[in-house]
Structure formats: structure tokens, C-alpha cells
N, C-alpha and C positions, 0 to 999 in steps of 0.2 A: 504494500500500500504506500502511497505517496505520503511523505512526512510533512510537507508544507503546501499550503494553498493560499493564493492571493486572490482577492476579489476586488475588481475595479468596476467602474461605471459612473455615470453622471449622477448629480444630486437627485435624490428621490428614487433611485433604482432599487433600493433595498439592500445595499451592501452590508450594513450592520445587522439588520434583521435576519438576513439569510445566513450571514457568518455566525451569529450567535446560535441560531437554531441548528445549523450544521455541526458546530462545535459540540453542542450537547449530544447530538445523535452519534457522533463518532469519537467522543471523548478527547477532543483536542482543546488546546488553549485558544482563546479568541482575543485579538487585539484590534481595536478600531483606531486608526490614525486620526480620523475625524474627531473622535471623543478625546483622545490625548491632546489634540490641538485645541479643542474647545476649552479643556481644563487649563492648559498652559496659557492661553490667551486671557482667560478670566482671572487666573491667579496672578499673572505677571503684568498684565496691562489693563485689567478691568474692561476687556473688550469682548464682544461676541465674535463668532467665527467670520462673519462678513467683514467686520472692521479689521480683524487681524489679517485676513487675506489681503486687504488693501495695504496694510503695513508691510506684509511680505513682498508685495509688488515693488514697494519703494526700497526695501532692505532684504534682499534675498538670503542674507545670512540666517534669518529665522527659519526659512525653508531648509537650508543646508544643515542647520543644527538638528532639526527634527528628523530629517531624512537620515542623517548619520546615526542617530540613536536607533532608528527602526532597522536600518541595514545591519548594524551590529547585533541587534536582538534577533533578527531573522536568521543570521548566519550561525548563531550559537544555540538556537532552540529548535527542537523537533516537535512534531505533533502540534503544529501551529497553523492557525488560520488568521490571515491579516486582511483587514479591510483597508486597502492601500492602493490608491490609484496608480502609483508607480511600482507596485510590487513586482510586476513582470520584468522590470528593468533591473531592480536591485536584488531580487531573489530569484535568479533564473532557474534554479532547480525545482522551484515550486510549480504546481499545477496552477496556471494563471487563468482566471475566469473573468469574463467581461459580461456584466448584466446590462443588456440593452433594454431601453424603455422609451416609450413615446414621452415627449416633454409634457403633453397634456395629462397623461396618467401620473407622471412624476409630481406635477403640481397638485393634483388631487390628493395623492398620498401625503405630501408635505402639509397640505392644508389640514389633514386629519392628525398629523403627528404631534408628538409632545414637544418638539423643538420650535414651537411657535415664536419664541423670543428672538429668533434669528431674522424675522421678517418685520419690516417697518409697518406694513399694512396687511392685515390678514384677510385677503380675499383672493380668489382664484387667479384673476388677471394679474394682480401684483406679484403673487408668488411665481406665476409662470414667467413673468418678466425678470424677477430676481434670480430664479434658478438658471435661466438662459444666460444672463449676465455673469453669474457666478461660474458656471461651467466654462464659458468662453474665456473669462479672465484666468481661470486656473489652467486651462489649456495653453494659453499664451505664455503664462508664467513658466510652465514646465518646458515649453518649447525653447524659450530663451535660456533658461537655467540649465537644462539637460539635453536640449536638442531631441526631445522625445514627445510624441503625441499620444496621449492615452486614449484618444478617440479611435486611433488606428487599430482596427480589429485584427490585423495581421500579427499584433503583439501577443495575442492570447492563444492558449491551447483549447479553450472551450468558451463559446459564445452562446448565451441563452437570452432569448427575447422574453423578458419577464412581464411584459405589459399585461397579459391576460392569464398568468399562471399563479397558482397559490404557493405559499411557502413550502408546503409538503411536496408539490410537484417539482419545484425548483431544486429542493435538496435531494429528491430522488434522482433527478437527472445528474446532479453532481456526484452523488454516491455511485451511480452506475458508471461514471467515467473515471472513478478512482482506480 
């Protein structure tokens, strides 16, 4: 069985939800880089993730610092699932999964999520606009910093369109590919 799995995708694709559920099913450790980043931003800068990502655009050292920690962790731990957009690049021995989702479904999911403090205005149209901007900004940041495009599905071993699938259907597909 594969010892490391990375899960990537755009905002609202279910990276953390799927990663946590899968980790419980196969008894792996789960780490969400998004959650680590949220905690880091709040504790050190009193910022939400959106604000912190703007700061990272101005000062890439924050991205580099977080990525360095995750790379080392990923290299030294097995039985690990990482919700990490750049996992395919930094942990090449992992099964790298990309969760594809329509931006409309992603916005609907985020509207229902518990992370509502990340959005200025809580309505579908504004969340749709915010996640489009967030995804594109992150894509550009990673292209500039690492010359890597996490949108490029050629980077992944397994691509799953999660738009109309349940958590159980998605984890079954992943387990069948291990």
C-alpha cells in the first residue's frame, strides 16, 4: 500500500473533508496545510486566510517557510495524508490526487461551511467571486515562486471530479486506487 497521499484542488473541492475521512478509514495521519496556515496567520498576524494570502503575495518568505516545514514533515513521516496543493511537487513518492469541482458547486459548499469568517459577505455570488479570486491568486503565487501550476492535471496520479459525488464515493475511488 502507498504510504503517502497528497490531495490538491481548488477552494471548496473538499480536500480537508475527504482527507480526514480517508485518514480515519485507512488509519493514516491527516494534515491540512490550509488549517496550519489559518492557525499560523491568526496566531502571528491576527489575520484570516484571505488576508494572509495577500501578505504572502507581497512577502513570499511566508510561503517558503510553511512549505519547508511541510516538505520536511512529509519526507520523515509515513502513513500520511496531506491536504496540500503543492504536495505532488514536494512529495513525489506520494499518490497525488486532484479533486476537480465546478466553481458553482464549490461556492455552494463554502456557503454551507463552518469557515464563514473567511468571506466578507456571505452570499453565493460573493463567495463565488472570492473563491475565483483566491484560486487564481494562489495559482499565480505558486507559478512565480515555484514555476508550478497546481491546476495542471498532468501533475497528478488520480483525478476525481467530485462535483456530484458523496464523501463515501470519493474515498472508495481513492481506496480502490491505492
